[in-house]
N, C-alpha and C positions, 0 to 999 in steps of 0.2 A: 505494500499500499504506500501512496505517495506519503512522505512525511508530513507535508503541510496539510494534506486532506485528513490524514489521523490527528493532528492538532485542533484542526477545525471542529472535528467531532468531540474530542475531549474538552474543548472549550466551551461546545455548546450544550453536551450532554452529561458530562462526567461527575456532576455534582447534582444533577436533578433526581426528585423523587418521582415515584410512579405516576402520581397526579399531575405533574409537570409536562405538559404537552403543549406543543406549537400549532398544531393543525386547529383551527377555530372548531370544526365541528367535532372532532374528537374531544377536544378541550370542555366543550359544552356537557359531556357526557361524564367526563372526568370529573367537573366540578360538582355534580350530582353525588357522585357517590365517594369522594375522598374528602376525609375532613382531618386536619392535623397531621397530614402526611400518611396516613392509612385509610384503609375503608373496613366496613362491617365484615367480621368473621362469618363466612357462609354458614357456619355450623353454630352460631350464637343466636340467642333471642328466640322469640316464640315464631314458629313456622308459620308463614301464609304463602298464598299462591304467587308464585313469582316475586316474591319478597315485597310484595305491594303493602301499602298500609293497612293496618286493620281498623275496620269501622264497624262496630256493633251496631245492629239494627233491631229495634224494638219493632216486632211484626205488628202489634196492635196499634202502633203510633210512629210509623217509620219516618225518619227524617234523612234523606240523602243527600242533603246539602246541594253542593255544585258538581256532584259526580257527574262525569261522562259515562263511566262503565262501572259496573258492579260486576266483580267476579264472585262466584258464589257455588258452595257445595250441595250435591245432591245425593246423599248417601242413602240410596234405596235401589233394591235389585230384586224387587217381586216380581218382576216381568220376564225373569229369564226362563229360557227352555233348556239349557243345558248345565254348565257350571255356574253356581253362584259366586259371590264374593266381590262384585264391583261395587258393593255398598262401602267398601274400604278405599275406593278409587280416590276421594277427595283428600283423605288423609294421608294416602301415598304421594299424591301430586304436592301436597304442601310440605313434605319433608325433602323434596328434591331441591338441592342447592345449585348454585351457578348456571342458572338459566339466565341469559342477558348479561347486563341490562341493555347492551346495544345489539340492534340486528344490523350486521353489516351489510346486508344486500338491499334492505328496503331503506335503510340509512334513518332509523330511529330508534330511541330509547322511549319504549311506549309507556312504561310506567312514571317516567318522568313527562314525556310529552302529552300525556291524557291525565285527566283527573280521575284516577282509578283507585279502587279500594277492594280488599278481600272483605265482604260483608257477612262472612259466615256461612252457615249451611240453612237450607230450608228447614223452617220448623215443622216436624210431622207430628200428627195427632197419634198416629198408630204405626208400629214397626211391623204390622200383620196384614194390613188391608191395602191392597194396591189401588183400589177405587180411590179411598180416602187419601192416599199417598198423591195420586193424580190430582185430586182438587187442591190439596195444599200447595202443590207445585204451581199449578196456574193461579191461585190467587195470589202468591208470593212475587210470581214474575209479573202479574198485572199490576202489582203496587211498584215495582221497579219501573215498568213501561209508563204508567200514569206520572211517575216524577220525571219523564223524559230522560231517563237513563237506559243505556243498551245493557243488557244482561249476557255475561259469559259464563255457562254453567259448566260444572264438572261432575261428571256421574260418576255411579250409578249405570243402570243398565239403559238402552236405547228407547225404552218405553219413555223415558222423561221427556223426550223432544215433543211428544203429543201435547201434553199440557202447556208447554213452553210456547210452541206454535199457535196454540188455542188462544194464549193471553196476547202474543205479538201480531197474529193476523187477524184479530176480532174487527177490525174495522176495515181492514184491506187484505186479501191474500199476499203471502209473501212468496217470492222464489226461493230455490234453497241450491245450495253446492253440498252435495252428500257423499262423502268419501267413505267407503265402507267395503266389506267382503258381500254383503247381503243388501238386497233391495229394500228390505224390511217392510214389504208391502202386501204381505200375505193375511188371509182371513183369520178369521176366530178359530180356536180349538180349544179343547180342555175346558170348554165353559166360559170362555171369556175372549173378548177380541183386543183387550189390552194388554198386550205382551210385548216383547222387544222385537218380535218378528213383524209386526204391523203398524207401527205408529204413522207412516206416512201414507198409507191407505186411509186410515181414519183421519188424518189431517186433510187430505183432498176431500174426502165425504163430509168434513165439517165445514168446508169453504174457507178453510185458513191457509192452506197450502195451494199454489198455482202449479199444477202438474207441467203445465207447457213453459214453465219457468224453473223447471226443476232437472238436475242432472245428476246421476249417480256414477261415481267412478270407482274401478277398483273390484267390480263384481265377479265373483267367481264362486267355484264350490258346488256341492250336490243338490243344492235347494232352488235350482234354477226355475223348476216347474212351479214353483210358489208364487214367481213375481209377474204373472201375465197382467196383472192390474198396472204396473209400472208402464208396460207398453200400451194397453188399451186406453190409460189416462192421458198419453202424450209425453210422458216423462222420457228423457233421453238417458240410455244407459251406455256406458262404457265398461266393456268386460276388461279385467286384468290381462287377459291374452291378447288383447289388442293394443296395450300400451306400447310394446316395443316396436310393432310396425308404425303405429301413430307417431309415438315421440310425444313427451310431456309439453312442448310447445304448442303442438296442434290441439292436444287436449286442453291446455289453458285456453286457447282461441275458442275452442267449440264452447267452453264453460261460459266465457265471456259473454258469447253470443246468445246463448241459451238464457241467461238471467237478464241480459241487458242493463238498464240504468235504474230498474226498479228496486224497491227494498228487498235483501236477500239476506237468506240466514246460511250460515255454515254449520254443517254437523260433520264431526271427525269422529268415526269409531275407530277405536286402537286397532280392531282386527282387519283392518283394511291393510295395515303392515304385515309381511310376512311373519310367521312365527319365529323366525331366525331372529326377528329384531324386536318382535313384541309377543313372548310365549305367555304373558300374564293375561289371559282374556278367556272369557266363557265359551266362545265358540271360535277357536283359530281354524284358518284355512291355510293351507301352503300355497305358494304361487302368488304371494302379495306384493305390495308396493314395497320398496327399499325405503329407508328413512330419507335418503338423499332425493328420491324421486318425489316424496311426500312433502318435502321442504320446498323443492323447486315448484310443485303444483301450487300450493298454498302462496308463496310469494308472488305467484303470476297472477293472482287475483287483486293486486293493488288498486285501489282507486274505485272498486264496486261499494255500491249503496248497503254495506254490511249493517244490520239492525240488533244482531246478536248472534250467537254461536255457542258450540258445545263440544266438549271432548268426552266420550264415554266409553264404558265396558273394560276399563283397567281394573283387572283383578289381581290384585298384587302377590297374593299367596301362591299362585302359581309360577311365581318368577323369583328364585333365590338372588338373581342378579341385580335385581331391580331396574333392569333395562326397559321393561315396559314402562314403568312410572317415569323414567327418563325420558324416553320418548313422548309419552302423553303431555309431560310438562312443556317440552319444547314446541309441540304442536298447539299448546294452549298460548305458548309467548306469540308463535307466528300469528294467530287469530287476533291477538290483542294487537299485535303491530298492525296487521292490516285496517283494525278499527282507527288508527291515527289517520289514516288516508280515507275513511269512508266519509262522503259529504254529509251524511245524516249524523255523525258523531263528532268528527273532528272539528266541524265549523262551528260547533255548539259553544257559544261564548260562557 
């Protein structure tokens, strides 16, 4: 190395701390996390989703202040058809450290760039009743919606998306980008239609989800015969087997065309990922997305009118490595990052 160049680098960087950064964009991020030359230890303090501030909410008299986004846990898995355990998903995601704070692709530090808080879990009246639990979820999301706040939910099984959509789509049906191994549009069985295999059929029939503005990505496995409602209602289905030929950029382009500029919900089932990356889930299907593909897909949705989202079906007890919760927390971070650029959220004063 040239001696003069080495001396220049020594003069500029030799005595600087980790938070002393020259690039103005990176410096803005560093200024939010460094204090007195250090930053909060990721293993210290009370764990919250994405290390967002904790804001307890009284469900009887909720005060959301000036929040733009409320992250909430939905620890309920009464709708599963195979392995249960996703009721522990919210707790598992809260314990994952070192997610963010900066999204280097979308160029945002969402916990700083948005007014966001972890508002705790949905208050459930019963741990045994699926019907009551859905009522509780819908009522809690409605309170969030009525306050002008966007909900970002952590499940729990995928049946939680139905009451969420019923609250968000009450006045106008929303579109949806649904990333999953399964279409979740089957009919009822075992004397109920409110299970995690059919929330999006029910959401369409309730008039809260627009099937023509819905795209389902990553679909695969032996349950294809259950998904005829997706096709008959006009949903766009992209199978996992198609991804290699189409390529992620083409799928992104199709997704953006399907949902357009209307209000859009993003639902991410962790079983969309191949079990090599996310074994801790109730209905694993081989041949799924890689984590890199999932990140590219989500990041390609920047600028859409996102009104809410969820990450569901993390069942941590089936994953001794914690990889599934790690992936789930990262996907949660990506959806929150997208909310910075949603005209319906990021422009809220």
